[in-house]
C-alpha positions in Angstrom: -55.3 17.0 -73.8 -58.7 17.0 -75.4 -59.7 17.9 -79.0 -63.1 19.6 -79.4 -64.6 19.5 -82.9 -67.8 21.3 -83.8 -70.0 20.4 -86.8 -72.2 23.2 -88.1 -75.6 22.7 -89.7 -74.0 23.2 -93.1 -71.9 20.0 -92.4 -74.7 18.0 -91.0 -77.5 18.9 -93.4 -77.8 20.0 -97.0 -79.9 23.0 -97.9 -82.9 20.7 -98.5 -82.6 19.3 -95.0 -81.3 15.9 -96.0 -78.4 14.4 -94.1 -75.0 14.9 -95.5 -74.3 11.2 -95.3 -70.8 11.2 -96.9 -69.6 14.1 -94.8 -70.9 12.6 -91.6 -69.3 9.3 -92.5 -66.0 10.9 -93.1 -65.9 13.1 -90.0 -67.0 10.3 -87.7 -64.5 7.9 -89.2 -61.7 10.5 -88.6 -63.0 11.1 -85.0 -62.9 7.4 -84.3 -59.4 7.0 -85.7 -58.2 9.9 -83.5 -59.7 8.3 -80.4 -58.2 4.9 -81.2 -54.9 6.7 -81.5 -55.3 8.0 -78.0 -56.8 11.4 -78.6 -59.6 12.3 -76.2 -62.2 13.9 -78.4 -65.5 15.7 -78.0 -68.0 16.4 -80.8 -70.3 19.4 -80.6 -73.0 19.3 -83.2 -75.7 21.5 -84.7 -78.5 20.2 -86.9 -81.2 18.8 -84.6 -83.7 21.4 -85.8 -82.7 20.8 -89.5 -83.1 17.0 -88.9 -86.5 17.6 -87.3 -87.6 19.8 -90.2 -86.7 17.0 -92.6 -88.4 14.3 -90.7 -91.6 16.4 -90.3 -91.6 17.4 -94.0 -91.7 21.1 -93.2 -90.9 23.3 -96.3 -89.1 26.1 -94.4 -87.3 26.6 -91.1 -89.9 27.7 -88.5 -89.7 31.1 -86.8 -91.7 30.7 -83.7 -89.8 29.5 -80.6 -92.2 26.7 -79.8 -92.0 25.4 -83.4 -88.2 25.4 -83.3 -88.3 23.6 -80.0 -90.8 21.0 -81.3 -88.6 20.5 -84.5 -85.6 20.0 -82.3 -87.4 17.5 -80.1 -88.1 15.4 -83.2 -84.6 15.7 -84.6 -82.5 15.5 -81.5 -82.6 11.7 -80.9 -82.6 10.9 -84.6 -79.4 13.0 -85.1 -77.6 11.4 -82.2 -78.4 7.9 -83.6 -76.7 9.0 -86.8 -73.5 9.8 -84.9 -73.8 6.7 -82.6 -74.1 4.3 -85.6 -71.1 5.8 -87.4 -68.9 6.0 -84.3 -69.7 2.4 -83.4 -68.5 1.4 -86.8 -65.2 3.0 -85.9 -65.1 1.1 -82.6 -66.0 4.1 -80.5 -68.8 4.4 -78.0 -70.9 7.6 -78.0 -72.7 9.5 -75.3 -75.4 12.1 -75.9 -75.0 15.2 -73.8 -77.5 18.1 -73.9 -76.6 21.5 -72.5 -78.0 25.0 -72.4 -76.5 28.3 -71.6 -78.2 28.1 -68.1 -76.3 24.9 -67.4 -72.9 26.5 -67.9 -74.0 29.8 -66.2 -74.5 28.0 -62.9 -71.1 27.2 -61.4 -72.4 24.0 -59.8 -73.9 22.7 -63.0 -70.8 23.8 -64.9 -68.6 21.7 -62.6 -70.9 18.7 -62.7 -70.9 18.9 -66.6 -67.1 19.1 -66.7 -66.8 16.2 -64.3 -69.2 14.0 -66.4 -67.4 14.9 -69.6 -64.0 14.1 -68.1 -65.2 10.7 -66.9 -66.6 9.9 -70.3 -63.3 10.8 -71.9 -61.4 8.6 -69.4 -63.7 5.7 -70.4 -62.8 6.2 -74.0 -66.3 7.5 -74.9 -66.8 10.3 -77.5 -69.4 12.7 -76.0 -71.7 14.2 -78.7 -72.9 17.5 -77.3 -75.8 19.6 -78.6 -77.7 22.5 -77.2 -80.9 21.4 -75.5 -83.1 23.5 -77.8 -86.3 22.0 -76.4 -85.8 23.8 -73.0 -83.8 26.8 -74.2 -85.5 30.0 -75.3 -83.4 32.7 -77.0 -80.4 30.4 -76.7 -81.7 28.7 -79.9 -80.0 31.6 -81.8 -76.8 31.2 -79.8 -74.5 31.4 -82.8 -75.2 27.9 -84.2 -73.4 26.3 -81.2 -70.1 28.0 -82.0 -70.0 29.6 -78.6 -71.1 26.4 -77.0 -68.2 24.6 -78.6 -65.8 27.3 -77.4 -67.2 27.0 -73.9 -66.8 23.2 -73.9 -63.2 23.6 -75.1 -62.6 26.1 -72.3 -64.3 23.9 -69.7 -62.1 20.9 -70.7 -58.9 22.9 -71.2 -58.7 21.5 -74.7 -55.5 21.7 -76.7 -57.4 22.4 -79.9 -60.8 23.6 -81.1 -61.8 22.7 -84.7 -64.8 24.5 -86.1 -65.9 22.6 -89.3 -67.9 24.5 -91.8 -68.6 24.2 -95.6 -66.0 26.7 -96.6 -62.2 26.4 -96.5 -61.8 28.9 -93.7 -61.9 32.7 -93.2 -61.4 34.8 -96.3 -60.5 38.4 -96.9 -64.1 38.9 -98.1 -67.2 36.8 -98.5 -66.2 34.3 -101.2 -69.9 33.8 -102.1 -70.1 37.4 -103.1 -66.5 38.3 -104.0 -64.8 35.8 -106.3 -61.5 37.6 -105.7 -61.4 36.8 -102.0 -58.4 34.9 -100.7 -58.1 32.5 -97.8 -56.5 33.8 -94.6 -54.3 30.9 -93.5 -53.3 32.2 -90.1 -54.6 34.9 -87.7 -52.0 36.2 -85.3 -54.0 39.3 -84.2 -57.8 39.6 -84.4 -57.4 43.3 -85.4 -56.2 41.9 -88.8 -59.9 41.0 -89.4 -61.3 44.4 -88.4 -61.6 45.7 -92.0 -62.4 42.3 -93.6 -65.9 41.6 -94.9 -65.9 38.0 -93.7 -69.7 37.6 -94.1 -72.6 36.5 -92.1 -74.1 34.0 -94.4 -74.9 30.5 -93.1 -76.8 27.5 -94.4 -80.6 27.5 -94.8 -81.0 25.7 -91.5 -78.1 27.3 -89.6 -78.2 30.3 -87.3 -74.5 31.1 -87.1 -72.2 32.2 -89.8 -68.5 33.0 -90.1 -68.6 36.0 -87.7 -69.9 33.8 -84.9 -67.1 31.3 -85.6 -64.5 34.0 -85.5 -66.0 35.3 -82.2 -65.8 31.7 -80.8 -62.2 31.5 -82.0 -61.4 34.7 -80.2 -63.0 33.4 -77.0 -61.0 30.1 -77.1 -57.7 31.6 -78.2 -57.8 34.1 -75.3 -58.1 31.1 -73.0 -54.9 29.5 -74.3 -56.6 27.2 -76.9 -55.5 27.0 -80.5 -58.4 27.1 -83.0 -58.9 26.0 -86.6 -61.8 27.0 -88.9 -61.8 24.6 -91.8 -63.8 22.8 -94.4 -65.4 19.6 -93.0 -66.8 18.6 -96.4 -63.3 17.8 -97.6 -62.2 14.3 -96.5 -59.3 14.3 -94.0 -59.6 17.9 -92.9 -60.2 17.1 -89.3 -57.2 14.6 -89.2 -54.9 17.2 -90.7 -56.0 19.9 -88.3 -55.5 17.6 -85.4 -52.0 16.8 -86.6 -51.1 20.4 -86.9 -50.9 20.3 -90.7 -52.1 23.1 -93.0 -56.0 23.1 -92.9 -58.2 26.2 -93.2 -57.6 29.2 -91.0 -55.4 28.8 -87.8 -55.8 31.2 -84.9 -52.8 31.6 -82.7 -53.2 31.6 -78.9 -53.7 35.1 -77.6 -53.6 34.8 -73.9 -52.3 32.9 -70.9 -54.6 30.3 -69.4 -56.6 31.5 -66.4 -58.0 29.5 -63.5 -61.1 27.4 -64.3 -63.2 29.7 -62.1 -62.1 32.9 -63.9 -62.7 31.3 -67.3 -66.2 30.4 -66.2 -66.7 33.9 -64.9 -65.4 35.5 -68.1 -67.2 33.4 -70.7 -70.1 31.4 -69.1 -71.6 33.5 -66.4 -73.9 36.2 -67.8 -73.9 39.7 -66.4 -77.0 40.9 -64.6 -76.2 44.6 -64.3 -73.6 47.3 -64.4 -71.5 49.2 -61.8 -69.9 52.5 -62.8 -66.7 53.5 -61.0 -64.4 56.5 -60.9 -61.1 56.8 -62.6 -59.1 56.1 -59.5 -60.9 52.8 -58.9 -60.6 51.9 -62.6 -56.8 52.4 -62.3 -56.5 50.3 -59.2 -58.6 47.5 -60.6 -56.7 47.4 -64.0 -53.2 47.9 -62.7 -52.9 46.8 -59.1 -55.1 43.7 -59.0 -57.0 45.1 -56.0 -60.6 44.6 -55.0 -63.4 47.1 -55.7 -64.5 49.0 -52.6 -67.6 51.1 -52.2 -65.7 54.4 -52.2 -64.9 54.0 -55.9 -68.5 53.4 -57.1 -70.4 56.2 -58.7 -73.5 54.5 -60.1 -75.4 51.2 -60.3 -77.5 50.1 -63.2 -79.9 47.2 -63.3 -81.3 44.8 -60.6 -79.1 42.0 -59.3 -78.5 40.1 -56.1 -75.3 39.2 -54.1 -73.4 36.5 -56.0 -74.5 37.7 -59.5 -72.0 38.8 -62.1 -71.9 42.4 -63.2 -69.9 44.4 -65.8 -67.8 47.2 -64.3 -67.3 50.4 -66.3 -64.9 53.3 -65.7 -64.7 56.6 -67.5 -62.9 55.0 -70.5 -65.3 52.1 -70.9 -65.6 48.6 -69.6 -62.9 47.5 -67.1 -63.9 44.0 -66.2 -66.5 41.7 -64.8 -67.0 40.4 -61.3 -69.2 38.6 -58.8 -70.7 41.1 -56.3 -71.0 40.7 -52.5 -74.0 43.0 -52.3 -77.3 43.5 -54.1 -77.9 46.4 -56.4 -80.1 48.2 -53.8 -77.4 47.7 -51.1 -74.7 49.1 -53.4 -76.8 52.2 -54.1 -77.0 52.8 -50.3 -73.2 52.5 -49.8 -71.7 53.8 -53.1 -69.0 56.4 -52.5 -68.6 55.5 -48.8 -65.4 54.7 -47.1 -65.0 51.3 -45.5 -65.5 52.6 -42.0 -68.8 54.3 -42.9 -70.0 51.1 -44.6 -69.3 49.0 -41.5 -71.1 51.5 -39.3 -74.2 51.2 -41.6 -73.9 47.5 -42.1 -71.7 46.0 -39.3 -71.5 42.5 -40.8 -71.1 43.4 -44.4 -68.2 42.5 -46.6 -65.5 45.2 -47.1 -65.4 44.7 -50.8 -68.1 45.0 -53.4 -66.1 42.7 -55.7 -63.2 40.8 -54.3 -60.2 40.6 -56.5 -60.4 36.7 -56.6 -63.9 37.1 -58.2 -62.9 39.6 -60.8 -61.6 39.4 -64.4 -60.3 42.2 -66.6 -61.9 42.7 -70.0 
């Protein structure tokens, strides 16, 4: 099974934008050693914008989207070459793979991306994945690629996701502010972190922080994947995490693996609107695994088309997420109707607004 390792901007670049040569040497050497030992491995990297800023000689991180995209365009190829050179020294071939949130939101693109990554792994290649910032828009602030790494791990049904940062893991408080903070070595329940000030600080060139890493860990662990957040600046950390030895903060698996389609629906497909249902429909959906019928719908919010994903809310809050068989306007016409009434109005329509096979509970 595959190991996915994510390198944050704080690992790739120092605060002045210069490449962390020693850290990158160490991580790539460990990655190559793991691959030679038979471990299929994918690297997800941040840092193309930081690399571009350094090459261009900019004094600060740009704020405008087009400036960020331009900096990424300069840094993207240069950053990959740094990985490629180091992995080749470890007798590993590298492949550059650029993805955006739109790529994984489309089921077809998602499947093609998964197929390509699996083929590269079969060939013994280490894919180096980065977000394609030059064509993304708001995705540039997508959590410093933490969520992308989690989605790649889910896509490949990885055995382990390792999020490398410049701290030893998750602390009881922000160690940069509170010197009395202590390392949390294992998280068995995410509610344990609810009252912890784990901090939002990141590097000068990063856009994530510890909270985005914990959110990514929750996403992956709910999908049956073990997660480690640990210090990539310490030599040997990746190897220890891969071997199951003590390293950083470990997150226990919190859920049973779902089908690939439902994992994609849960985490990769964005919601385009909201359907509000009554308490009876909420109970049936959450307890009986049934489909959502028009009779249980009380309101529709937003504009969406058949095949889009929507969030489904009951009186007590969100129930789940599903792909709809009708557009928003069509659901407004048939909400509250019994199946027979719907078929009289729309003879060739689907009986379900959301079929149980295209629904996931929250």
